[in-house]
N, C-alpha and C positions, 0 to 999 in steps of 0.2 A: 181101736185100742180097744176100746170097750164093746167092742164087734158083735158077739152069739154064747157070750163067757162075763162073770166075773173077775175083772182082774184090778188089782190096785196098783196103786199108783200114789209112791212116797217117795219121796228125798229129805234128806238136812235140807230143811230151812233154812233160808239168810234171809231168817228171819233176824235182827237186831237186838228185838225188844230181851234185855237180862233177863233171866224167868223170877230172878225176884224181885227191880220195876215191876214188872206183868201181873203175878200173882199179889200182891203191893194196891194195886193198883181197882184189879176181881177183886178185890177185899174191902173196898172200898165206894165199888160202884155200885149203882142201883139195882133191888136185883129180889129175888126172892123163893120161898119152893112152891113147888108145883110139884102137882099130884096127877098122877098118872093115872092107865088100866093096872088091874091086877096089883089092890094095892101096894104096890111102885111110888115112891117122889122122887126126886129128883133134887137132894138139898138146898142148893142157890142155883138158878135159871136167872139173867134180865132176855130171853128172849122175845117179853110181851116189849122190848127196847128193838127188836132184833131188823129193822126198816129206818132205824136212831143212830147215822155212819159219822154222826159227831160226840162225840162219847169218847173222852180220852184214852179208855184203854183200844176201842175199837181205832182213832186215830196214830197210837203209837205202834198198832201190827201193822197196819192199809203198807206204810211203804216196803215193808218185807215179802207179804201177801201176795201184790201186784206183780211185781213179777213172773210169780208159781205159776196166777192162775193165767197170765198170758202163754207161757214157755209152755201149760196144756193147753188150751184153746189150740196156740199157733202147728203143738203137735201134730193134730187131729184134725188139721185143714181147715181149722176155722180162726177167720181173724181177730176175734176179740168175744170178750163178757163180758155181764153183767152180774154185778152184784151181788143178787137179788136183800139177802136177810144175811144179818153175823149176827153173834149170840156168846155164850160162853154159859157151860155148868161146871157144878160139881160138885163130887160126889161122895156125899162124904160113909163113916157106918150104914150099913142095910141099904143102900138108898139105891139106886137104880133105872133104866129107861126098858119097857120095856116093847117089846116087834108093832115098830115102826115104821114108814116110809117119806119122803119128803117131795112135794111142788121143786118144778123146777127141771132144771134140763141134772146136771150133776149138784152132789153134796161136799163140803171138805169137813178132815174134822180136826185140828193143830192139837198132837200129844200136852198144853203145856206144863207136866204137873203129873206123870205117870210111875207110880213107883211100881217095883217088880211085883207085889203082895196084893195091886186090879187087875182087877180084869179086862180084856182085850176088846172094842169093837166084835163084838159077831155077828153074825150074817146066815140069812136059808139062801141054799145052792139044789134049781133045778126041783125034778116036777118031786122025790125024794124026800122034797125038802129040809138036806144034810142039813145041821146046824157047824157048821164052820166057825173062827176068830183068823182077824188080820192079823198078823204077824207083824206086828211095828213097838215103835218105844222114843221115848220120851222124847222130845219133837223133830218128830217126823211130822211131815202131813199127811192126809192121805184123801182122795179122791175117790168118789166114785160115783155113778146112775144113783138118781137122786125116788128109783123108785122098787131101789136093791133093801127087800126086806133084810129090816136090823133093828138090832136094841145092842143099849150101855150094863152087860148082868149086872146082879146085884154084888156090891162090894161090899165082902163079909172082910173083909181088913179095916182096923179102925184109920189106915190114912189117907186121907188126899185125893183123888181123884179128876183135875183138869182139864178139862178141856172147850176148845176153842170153836164153835157149829161156823156150818156160812152154808147158803143155798143158790147156786150161780145158774147163768143160760146163757149160753155158747151164743155168740154173734156169725150166723154165716152171711158172707158176701162172697158171691161164687166172681173169686176173683182167678183162680188159676180155671178153675173147670169151663168155663164158658168158653176162653178160646182157648181148651183144648178140647169138647165134650160137643159142643154149639160150633158142631158145623154144618 
């Protein structure tokens, strides 16, 4: 699925948490402003709690997210996944997240509140460093290799963009390969 080229894997998710309810939970969650490189900042983020899966909003999202992640893993011959971290980020006017990568195998972004006037995630492709944008909409789930250089461009809109991001490792167990190729 992601061999040799950048591909986006997103689908309308079955995350059952209503947008209004989820945004209320995120607005009430412990979070802080995060300053990053290039004098940019994330307006509100709970990355400092990313490994705490007991947070109320995380518990509300996981039942819908888990089947999506298992489907991804199975579709590329992995038996499962390990959710390593999950956090939310909100981008008010003039905030953004400079170019970066993540650890783990894959990174995901769920677009909770994504007004048309706010910018989509951008990434770098190829040796000529071509800048591209993912074609995403509100409620899309985007999953890509964590080594992909990407950013959240500065939000010039007065509207807030809210995303949930996460890191996963895929679990390989040679269920079918052992019988097929180890002869």
